[in-house]
Wavefront OBJ file of the C-alpha trace (Angstrom):
o trace
v -23.545 -17.400 -0.893
v -26.105 -16.827 1.885
v -26.639 -13.501 3.624
v -24.988 -14.926 6.752
v -21.909 -16.008 4.830
v -21.682 -12.588 3.171
v -21.871 -11.020 6.633
v -19.136 -13.318 7.937
v -16.929 -12.397 4.966
v -17.490 -8.683 5.641
v -16.832 -9.103 9.385
v -13.604 -10.957 8.652
v -12.391 -8.206 6.317
v -13.083 -5.587 8.975
v -11.988 -7.391 12.134
v -9.286 -9.888 11.104
v -6.344 -7.493 11.483
v -7.368 -6.381 14.990
v -8.168 -9.961 15.933
v -4.750 -11.241 14.837
v -3.068 -8.216 16.431
v -4.741 -8.847 19.799
v -3.819 -12.525 19.746
v -0.240 -11.781 18.668
v 0.140 -9.457 21.655
v -0.862 -12.295 23.974
v 1.062 -15.100 22.279
v 4.075 -13.234 20.833
v 3.693 -15.446 17.761
v 2.171 -13.996 14.583
v 1.819 -17.388 12.894
v -0.027 -18.937 15.828
v -2.183 -15.837 16.184
v -3.298 -16.093 12.563
v -3.984 -19.810 12.921
v -6.205 -19.255 15.969
v -8.002 -16.383 14.263
v -8.707 -18.678 11.317
v -10.012 -21.322 13.745
v -12.419 -18.736 15.163
v -13.560 -17.898 11.630
v -14.252 -21.575 10.908
v -16.294 -21.804 14.120
v -18.307 -18.763 13.043
v -18.958 -20.356 9.656
v -20.232 -23.456 11.456
v -22.341 -21.753 14.131
v -23.658 -18.416 12.879
v -25.854 -19.819 10.092
v -27.770 -21.687 12.859
v -27.529 -19.260 15.782
v -27.487 -15.957 13.903
v -24.801 -13.283 13.769
v -23.904 -11.999 17.289
v -24.552 -8.359 18.223
v -20.782 -7.776 18.391
v -19.255 -10.256 15.932
v -15.710 -8.957 16.401
v -15.880 -9.505 20.146
v -17.327 -12.973 19.580
v -14.419 -13.900 17.332
v -11.889 -12.571 19.839
v -13.473 -14.474 22.726
v -13.559 -17.701 20.711
v -9.947 -17.289 19.605
v -8.750 -16.526 23.142
v -10.439 -19.642 24.463
v -8.825 -21.685 21.696
v -5.482 -20.158 22.637
v -5.803 -21.241 26.264
v -6.982 -24.728 25.282
v -4.103 -25.108 22.873
v -1.508 -23.932 25.354
v -2.848 -26.256 28.033
v -3.173 -29.238 25.696
v 0.293 -29.001 24.227
v 1.960 -27.521 27.307
v 3.582 -24.894 25.155
v 5.998 -22.492 26.797
v 4.961 -22.670 30.425
v 5.607 -18.990 30.964
v 3.183 -18.033 28.211
v 0.636 -20.439 29.616
v 0.813 -19.021 33.118
v 0.832 -15.427 31.906
v -2.174 -15.948 29.668
v -4.242 -17.805 32.247
v -3.328 -15.251 34.911
v -4.394 -12.421 32.617
v -7.661 -14.209 31.882
v -8.453 -14.882 35.555
v -7.301 -11.497 36.803
v -9.743 -9.549 34.708
v -12.984 -9.982 36.616
v -15.238 -8.834 33.776
v -16.506 -11.244 31.146
v -14.285 -12.394 28.320
v -16.692 -10.731 25.919
v -16.191 -7.373 27.627
v -12.416 -7.773 27.485
v -12.536 -8.572 23.779
v -14.993 -5.780 23.062
v -12.815 -3.256 24.825
v -9.765 -4.408 22.869
v -11.494 -4.356 19.503
v -13.204 -1.018 20.039
v -9.962 0.832 20.804
v -8.779 2.118 17.402
v -5.765 3.839 18.945
v -4.465 0.776 20.769
v -0.965 -0.472 20.141
v -1.827 -3.973 18.906
v -2.430 -3.038 15.278
v 0.628 -0.824 15.261
v 2.773 -3.676 16.571
v 1.371 -5.988 13.918
v 2.110 -3.484 11.126
v 5.730 -3.110 12.210
v 6.105 -6.883 12.622
v 4.680 -7.694 9.172
v 6.994 -5.080 7.604
v 10.112 -6.118 9.520
v 13.406 -5.447 7.657
v 14.395 -9.071 8.313
v 11.972 -10.060 5.548
v 12.357 -9.495 1.832
v 10.140 -6.834 0.273
v 8.081 -9.547 -1.462
v 7.526 -11.305 1.867
v 6.617 -8.049 3.627
v 4.023 -7.240 0.995
v 2.469 -10.708 1.062
v 2.412 -10.880 4.870
v 0.991 -7.356 5.189
v -1.834 -8.072 2.761
v -2.516 -11.376 4.500
v -2.506 -10.142 8.098
v -3.659 -6.543 7.724
v -5.554 -6.616 4.451
v -7.498 -9.766 5.238
v -6.706 -11.180 1.780
v -6.372 -14.869 1.076
v -3.333 -16.294 -0.683
v -5.384 -16.751 -3.847
v -6.390 -13.073 -3.865
v -2.807 -11.891 -3.321
v -1.583 -14.232 -6.055
v -4.174 -12.899 -8.509
v -3.280 -9.312 -7.656
v 0.426 -9.834 -8.368
v -0.031 -12.421 -11.141
v 2.102 -15.090 -9.472
v 1.193 -18.682 -8.583
v -0.767 -19.126 -5.364
v 1.857 -21.601 -4.147
v 4.509 -18.882 -4.442
v 2.522 -16.504 -2.224
v 1.781 -19.285 0.260
v 5.489 -20.114 0.496
v 6.413 -16.462 1.016
v 3.921 -16.129 3.862
v 4.959 -19.383 5.547
v 8.648 -18.513 5.270
v 8.029 -15.001 6.555
v 6.241 -16.233 9.665
v 8.885 -18.900 10.178
v 11.668 -16.305 9.870
v 9.997 -14.031 12.417
v 9.564 -16.902 14.872
v 13.062 -18.298 14.340
v 14.694 -14.910 14.841
v 12.539 -14.222 17.899
v 11.535 -10.834 16.490
v 10.094 -8.602 19.200
v 6.394 -7.911 18.740
v 6.687 -4.206 19.434
v 6.804 -0.719 17.986
v 10.430 0.441 17.774
v 11.506 3.656 19.442
v 13.879 6.529 18.792
v 16.011 6.415 15.672
v 14.905 2.855 14.940
v 11.292 4.031 14.670
v 12.113 6.415 11.823
v 14.016 3.701 9.954
v 11.304 1.081 10.440
v 8.486 3.525 9.683
v 10.109 4.237 6.321
v 9.993 0.480 5.609
v 6.316 0.304 6.584
v 5.419 3.267 4.380
v 7.437 1.753 1.552
v 5.454 -1.495 1.722
v 2.114 0.305 1.704
v 3.118 2.533 -1.212
v 4.472 -0.425 -3.177
v 1.072 -2.112 -2.810
v -0.648 1.073 -3.965
v 1.681 1.545 -6.938
v 1.144 -2.012 -8.136
v -2.575 -1.285 -8.130
v -2.198 2.138 -9.739
v 0.093 1.030 -12.592
v 0.304 -2.750 -12.812
v 3.795 -4.044 -13.571
v 2.609 -6.980 -15.660
v -0.525 -8.496 -17.130
v -3.445 -7.333 -19.244
v -4.865 -4.639 -16.953
v -3.517 -1.109 -16.647
v -4.792 -0.854 -13.062
v -5.737 -3.200 -10.194
v -8.100 -1.030 -8.119
v -8.419 -3.579 -5.321
v -4.756 -3.136 -4.389
v -5.149 0.658 -4.350
v -8.097 0.275 -1.977
v -6.154 -2.086 0.303
v -3.184 0.285 0.444
v -5.428 3.270 1.135
v -7.139 1.429 3.960
v -3.779 0.476 5.488
v -2.549 4.055 5.149
v -5.649 5.470 6.811
v -5.342 2.984 9.680
v -1.683 3.923 10.142
v -2.547 7.640 10.128
v -5.080 7.017 12.893
v -2.534 5.068 14.914
v 0.342 7.528 14.364
v -1.345 10.930 14.097
v 1.823 12.881 14.922
v 3.911 11.465 12.059
v 3.829 13.902 9.113
v 5.102 11.399 6.530
v 2.233 9.026 7.326
v -0.206 11.820 6.443
v 1.969 12.652 3.429
v 1.640 9.116 2.085
v -2.107 9.080 2.691
v -2.405 12.421 0.877
v -0.422 11.114 -2.079
v -2.514 7.935 -2.367
v -5.853 9.742 -1.950
v -5.070 12.266 -4.698
v -3.661 9.692 -7.093
v -6.593 7.351 -6.466
v -8.964 10.211 -7.313
v -7.960 9.843 -10.998
v -8.847 6.145 -11.263
v -12.012 6.524 -13.361
v -10.265 8.835 -15.820
v -7.143 6.716 -16.341
v -8.680 4.173 -18.725
v -11.239 4.291 -21.521
v -14.235 1.985 -21.973
v -11.951 -0.736 -23.391
v -9.477 -0.482 -20.514
v -6.850 1.315 -22.587
v -4.634 3.789 -20.683
v -5.313 7.532 -20.817
v -2.310 9.698 -19.934
v -2.618 12.421 -17.296
v -2.752 15.393 -19.654
v -5.474 13.742 -21.764
v -7.769 12.759 -18.901
v -11.302 14.105 -18.432
v -10.865 15.891 -15.121
v -14.608 15.943 -14.539
v -14.198 12.234 -13.771
v -11.705 12.874 -10.979
v -13.158 12.063 -7.563
v -13.476 15.380 -5.705
v -14.104 13.631 -2.369
v -10.781 11.794 -2.569
v -9.038 14.988 -3.664
v -10.505 16.814 -0.672
v -9.335 14.074 1.657
v -5.888 14.145 0.113
v -5.538 17.920 0.400
v -6.658 17.729 4.046
v -4.054 15.037 4.777
v -1.372 17.130 3.077
v -2.345 20.135 5.184
v -2.107 17.959 8.291
v 1.431 16.932 7.294
v 2.322 20.609 6.894
v 0.784 21.578 10.250
v 2.942 19.028 12.058
v 5.929 21.186 11.162
v 9.390 20.630 9.795
v 10.483 20.122 6.213
v 8.129 18.051 4.110
v 9.314 14.492 3.587
v 9.409 12.541 0.301
v 5.786 11.372 0.385
v 4.425 14.765 1.366
v 6.469 16.409 -1.407
v 5.069 13.959 -3.952
v 1.613 14.667 -2.563
v 2.256 18.391 -3.092
v 3.057 17.620 -6.732
v -0.153 15.619 -7.046
v -2.037 18.516 -5.436
v -0.806 20.850 -8.199
v -2.454 18.591 -10.761
v -5.604 18.212 -8.647
v -6.053 21.985 -8.296
v -5.717 22.624 -12.040
v -9.134 22.668 -13.705
v -7.514 21.854 -17.058
v -4.158 20.444 -18.104
v -3.206 23.849 -19.518
v -3.620 25.460 -16.090
v -1.100 23.155 -14.398
v 1.579 25.065 -12.490
v 4.564 23.262 -13.967
v 7.069 25.752 -12.539
v 5.935 24.888 -9.013
v 6.038 21.181 -9.827
v 9.608 21.533 -11.109
v 10.546 23.391 -7.920
v 8.974 20.675 -5.765
v 10.926 17.996 -7.627
v 14.115 19.991 -7.072
v 13.428 19.900 -3.324
v 12.576 16.197 -3.527
v 15.853 15.549 -5.358
v 17.656 17.106 -2.402
v 15.608 15.354 0.314
v 15.465 11.923 -1.336
v 17.797 11.894 -4.349
v 17.214 9.219 -6.981
v 17.422 8.901 -10.769
v 13.625 8.453 -10.969
v 13.096 11.752 -9.161
v 15.499 13.413 -11.611
v 13.548 11.927 -14.509
v 10.305 13.327 -13.096
v 11.980 16.689 -12.617
v 13.042 16.599 -16.276
v 9.409 16.116 -17.294
v 8.336 19.104 -15.202
v 11.177 21.276 -16.504
v 10.282 20.242 -20.048
v 6.718 21.417 -19.477
v 7.682 24.613 -17.653
v 10.714 25.755 -19.670
v 10.486 23.913 -22.960
v 11.143 20.445 -24.340
v 14.789 21.224 -25.170
v 15.648 21.918 -21.522
v 13.807 18.806 -20.394
v 15.598 16.695 -23.002
v 18.993 17.932 -21.817
v 18.183 16.709 -18.298
v 16.948 13.347 -19.608
v 20.048 12.849 -21.735
v 22.176 13.443 -18.653
v 20.530 10.340 -17.162
v 21.283 8.161 -20.164
v 24.187 6.310 -18.528
v 22.468 5.792 -15.178
v 22.679 2.004 -14.526
v 19.461 1.853 -12.484
v 17.489 3.312 -15.414
v 18.943 1.043 -18.077
v 15.843 -1.169 -18.128
v 13.349 1.425 -16.871
v 10.756 1.841 -19.619
v 9.776 5.380 -18.622
v 13.215 6.758 -19.515
v 12.777 6.164 -23.281
v 9.073 7.010 -22.956
v 9.865 10.451 -21.522
v 12.631 10.980 -24.065
v 10.256 10.010 -26.868
v 7.663 12.503 -25.678
v 10.201 15.329 -25.547
v 11.599 14.447 -28.988
v 8.079 14.381 -30.447
v 7.407 17.855 -29.078
v 10.619 19.034 -30.748
v 9.447 17.661 -34.103
v 12.001 14.830 -34.177
v 9.448 12.165 -35.038
v 11.684 9.303 -36.197
v 13.852 9.520 -33.101
v 10.767 9.728 -30.900
v 9.297 6.648 -32.580
v 12.416 4.611 -31.830
v 12.274 5.668 -28.177
v 8.627 4.618 -27.831
v 9.404 1.273 -29.480
v 12.192 0.744 -26.964
v 9.839 1.636 -24.110
v 7.382 -0.971 -25.404
v 10.061 -3.666 -25.225
v 10.931 -2.787 -21.627
v 7.474 -2.760 -20.028
v 5.756 -6.045 -19.138
v 2.251 -4.591 -19.027
v 0.404 -5.435 -22.245
v -1.789 -2.323 -22.166
v 1.272 -0.132 -21.782
v 3.086 -1.986 -24.559
v 0.188 -1.315 -26.927
v 0.063 2.347 -25.935
v 3.796 2.820 -26.519
v 3.621 1.154 -29.936
v 0.656 3.329 -30.893
v 2.628 6.423 -29.906
v 5.559 5.152 -31.996
v 3.276 4.770 -35.033
v 1.838 8.251 -34.500
v 5.338 9.755 -34.495
v 6.244 8.019 -37.761
l 1 2 3 4 5 6 7 8 9 10 11 12 13 14 15 16 17 18 19 20 21 22 23 24 25 26 27 28 29 30 31 32 33 34 35 36 37 38 39 40 41 42 43 44 45 46 47 48 49 50 51 52 53 54 55 56 57 58 59 60 61 62 63 64 65 66 67 68 69 70 71 72 73 74 75 76 77 78 79 80 81 82 83 84 85 86 87 88 89 90 91 92 93 94 95 96 97 98 99 100 101 102 103 104 105 106 107 108 109 110 111 112 113 114 115 116 117 118 119 120 121 122 123 124 125 126 127 128 129 130 131 132 133 134 135 136 137 138 139 140 141 142 143 144 145 146 147 148 149 150 151 152 153 154 155 156 157 158 159 160 161 162 163 164 165 166 167 168 169 170 171 172 173 174 175 176 177 178 179 180 181 182 183 184 185 186 187 188 189 190 191 192 193 194 195 196 197 198 199 200 201 202 203 204 205 206 207 208 209 210 211 212 213 214 215 216 217 218 219 220 221 222 223 224 225 226 227 228 229 230 231 232 233 234 235 236 237 238 239 240 241 242 243 244 245 246 247 248 249 250 251 252 253 254 255 256 257 258 259 260 261 262 263 264 265 266 267 268 269 270 271 272 273 274 275 276 277 278 279 280 281 282 283 284 285 286 287 288 289 290 291 292 293 294 295 296 297 298 299 300 301 302 303 304 305 306 307 308 309 310 311 312 313 314 315 316 317 318 319 320 321 322 323 324 325 326 327 328 329 330 331 332 333 334 335 336 337 338 339 340 341 342 343 344 345 346 347 348 349 350 351 352 353 354 355 356 357 358 359 360 361 362 363 364 365 366 367 368 369 370 371 372 373 374 375 376 377 378 379 380 381 382 383 384 385 386 387 388 389 390 391 392 393 394 395 396 397 398 399 400 401 402 403 404 405 406 407 408 409 410 411 412 413 414 415 416 417
């Protein structure tokens, strides 16, 4: 790959989301916006190796895409109202097209990206489609990259993206940021998509790798963009804080062979202090915005307890248990209760933690959740009940689809025997 092509690839990663967002605002069609952005990229690949990279490559791409949009609308006579509106907008602005594009691209607090985020994460779409479309439009990833990240066929990802764009167009979804009560509901969906992407990178569901760092980086970038666009939303800062602090442990979570290292066994000298500092600052920002901490900020507060402890022995498990108790009230779920049981088991003894875990034994949503027997096995091992613990770890190994995690669970089962 030549230096010019590497530059084009980098420019596309940086500018594609804002480019598609600006075009979608004009055309009210996410699919068409992406197509025209891709056309502009192809033109750059054809021209820049001969002419050189422009001083403002993002503005160049926007100008090229806008011109393609007008040509396409005129040639196909698509939606006369759009045609007239677009041409009128173009003619009305007396400055050069390059200046218009530059102004649009250089405004990080504009609404275009925000509209695109809420459109890509629309509740009309399935969670799988939201994730694929978000990574495609806002992460700048190709279908092959998304497919590799989630270990599914490329054709499957391509179909999800095509169907998602078709569903948005067919339902005439408004390209806008919702307001009032709808904003809170839709923002929760957006945050959920970003955190799902991060979690899949942090602890891969399937495959041979314990982590997929690229997905963590994509989710972090999306979270940081959203925090810049919605600086008054505490839960946005809470999610960013949670992801920053969790991402800080990446280097310590696997050994040289890629085998998992559990939290209490990690070398904390390997934790990234810069990311921890950023996470603690984001958590403080969420607190300063007032009101009761939301689910992401509460989880970030738990992560902060681990980050502030110089050694595993210094962890404030009583505070963590208290935070999980609050989280169980704010956002009740069996998984939260399981995490609270872990914290109680560390703060007050394995017997108390085991009692809480056993109370979750009949919970239908945890029936196939591998961490339930894994937690129970750990508590049983600490109580000296090795054979029972071994059986629990073996069961956990059968429930997880990640090969590294399977091996770790079976090793723990052998150690208990």
